[in-house]
N, C-alpha and C positions, 0 to 999 in steps of 0.2 A: 412106613411112615414113623417118624420118631414119636416116642411117647409124649402125650400132652395131657395136662390137667383139664383142658377144655373139653366139655362134652358136646358132641355133635348135636345131641337132642336139645341141649340148652341153646346152642347157636341157632338151630331151626326155630325154636320157640321165640327167641328174641327177634329174629328176622320176620316171623309171621306177625308178631305184635307191631313191628315197625311198618311193614309193607301191607299188612292185611292178607286175607285169603287170596291165593293166586290160582289162576286157571291156565291150562295150556293155551298158547296163542297160535297153535298149528293144528291141522287135522290129525286125528288119532287113528283113523283107519289106515292100515299099511299102504294100500295102493294110493289112497288120496295123499298121504304124506309124501310118497315118492314123487308124485306129480307136483305138489306144492313146493317141494324142495328145489325144483328146477324152474319155478315161476319167477324167481328173482335172482339177479346177479349184479354185483357181489351179494351173496346170500345173506339176508337178514330178515327178521320177522316182518319189518315194514315193507321191504322190497318184494318179498315172496307174497305177502298179502295183497299188494297192488296187482301183481301179475295174476295171482289166483282169482281175484275178484273179476278181473277183465276176462280171463279165460273162461270162467263159468258163464259170464254174460254173453260172450261172443261166440263161443264154440260149445262149451260143455266139458265135462271132465270124464265122462264114461269112455271106456276104451273104444267102443264102436264110433263114437263121435270124433274122438281125436284121430283115429285112423282114417276117417272119411274126410277130414279137413285137409285142405291144400297146405303145403308148407308155408306159403306166404301168408295165408290166413292165420295160421297158428302163430307165426312170428309177430304179426301185427297185434294179435291179442296179448302176446307176452311182453310187448315193448314197454308197457308201463312199469314192468318189474326191473328194468335196467338194461345192462349191456348184453351183447351177443344173443339177441332174441332168436336168431336163425339157428344157432347151435342148441339153444335150450329147446326150441321146437323139435329139432331132430331127436334129442334125447327123450323128450316126452313121448314122441311117437314110438320110440324103441321100448319104453316102459309099457305103453298101452299094448303094443304087439305081443310082448312077452307075457304080460299078465293074461291077455286073451288067449293066446295060443298054447302057452305052457301050463297055465294055472286055471284055465276055464273061467276067467274073469273073476276069480275069487282067491286073491292072494292070501287073505287071512287064513282060509282053510288050509292052504298049502304050508303055512307056518306052524300048524299044530302038530309038530314033530319034535324029536329031541332038540334041545336048545342049540347044540353045535351045528346041526343040519339047518335049523332055521336061520342062524347067523350066516351060514354059507350062502343060503339062498338070497338073503338081503344084501350081502356084500358083493354079490354078483351083479348088482345094479350099479350104474355109474354114480359116483359121488357118495356112496355109502361105505363107511368103514365101521370099526367096532362101536364108536359112540353112537352113530346113527342107527345101527342095527339094534343096539341095546335100548335106545329110546323108543324105537318102533315096537319092539316086543313088550316093553313096559306099558306104554300108553295104549296099546291095542288090547291090553288085558290078557296077554298070552303068557308072559313070564315076569314075575315081580323082581326084576333085576335091579342092581344098584347102579342105575344109569347116571351118568354125569353129563351136563351140558358141554358140548364139544368145545365151545369158545369160552368156557368158564372153569376149566380144569384147575386153573391156578387158585381159585377161591379157597378151597379147603386146605390146600398145601400151605397157603399163606397163613390162614387162621391157626392151623394146628402145629406147624413146624417153623413158621417164621420166614420161609423163603419159597421160591418156586424152583422146581426141578428143571433142568435143561432138556431132559428127554421127555417128549410129550407122552409117549406110550407108557413110560414108567410113572409119570405123574398121574395119568388117567387111572392106572391100576391102583396106585396109592389112595387116590380119592375114592375109588370104588370100595377098597378095603375099609376105609373109615366109615362109609355109609353102611356097609354090610355088617360091621362090628356092632353098631348101635341101633340102626333103624330097622324095625321089624320087617321081616320078609313078607310084606303084604302090599298089595297094589296101592292102596290109598296112602300108606306111609311113604313108600318109595316115590310115588308121584309128587307128594307134598315136598319131599326133600329136593327133588329135581327142579320144580318150578320156583322154589324159594332161592336156591343157589343161582339159578339162571337170572332171576330178578336182581339179586344182589350183585352179581357179576356185571350186569349191564348198567345198573343204576349207580353203584357206589364203588365196588371193588373191581374197578376196570383194570384191564391188563396194563394199560398205560395211564399214568397220572391218576391213581386211585384216590378217592376222596376220603382219606382216612380220618381226617379231623371231624367229619360229619357222619361217620359210620356208627350205626347203632350198636355194633358189637366190638368196638375198638378196645373196650376194657378187657375182653377175653381173647383178643387176637394177638398171636405171637409175632406177626409181621409188624403190627403197630408198635409193639413193645420194643422192637429193635430198630425201628426206622427213625 
């Protein structure tokens, strides 16, 4: 990432002053997050939360309960979360079966291994790539990674260098390096960075039609300066 006079820590402090303290809007236990992630489609916090709430009420989320449920029952419980409930029901059953059979119903314990191996385990589940694996390891308190919200990778590249990269993977790594360079390698600090960037990307610095004029950090944003 190009050199910038803007401090990531200053950006985060200003965002926190504007939005207030933020908390994760998703389950932080690895197994529960994997199930939650398939509770809505298209995936969003709102859709996943609707499906998650319905699933917990109608079936339960424990592996044994999910495996005992009939596909039609699971699909019906997931329907409030959006499209393709039958496919999501199938994938949730796959998650439950793997976690029960391969990991003794304790996925978190299985992730207490070297980071590269933990990432490989998580990425073997449907729908989980590097951003999802990093998020799970961070919020589960397993590794204080410089995780970046998967749908808000553009936020830091805009702020610090004034443009968005065309290559998603490269932009993700650049954003990670920016966090790693300034934010202490501690769980609370890295979690704080993640939830603030996520909030800003969803509320103001949207991928399409960002609300730059109302942005709390436009005075320190390279993207706003050139737009």
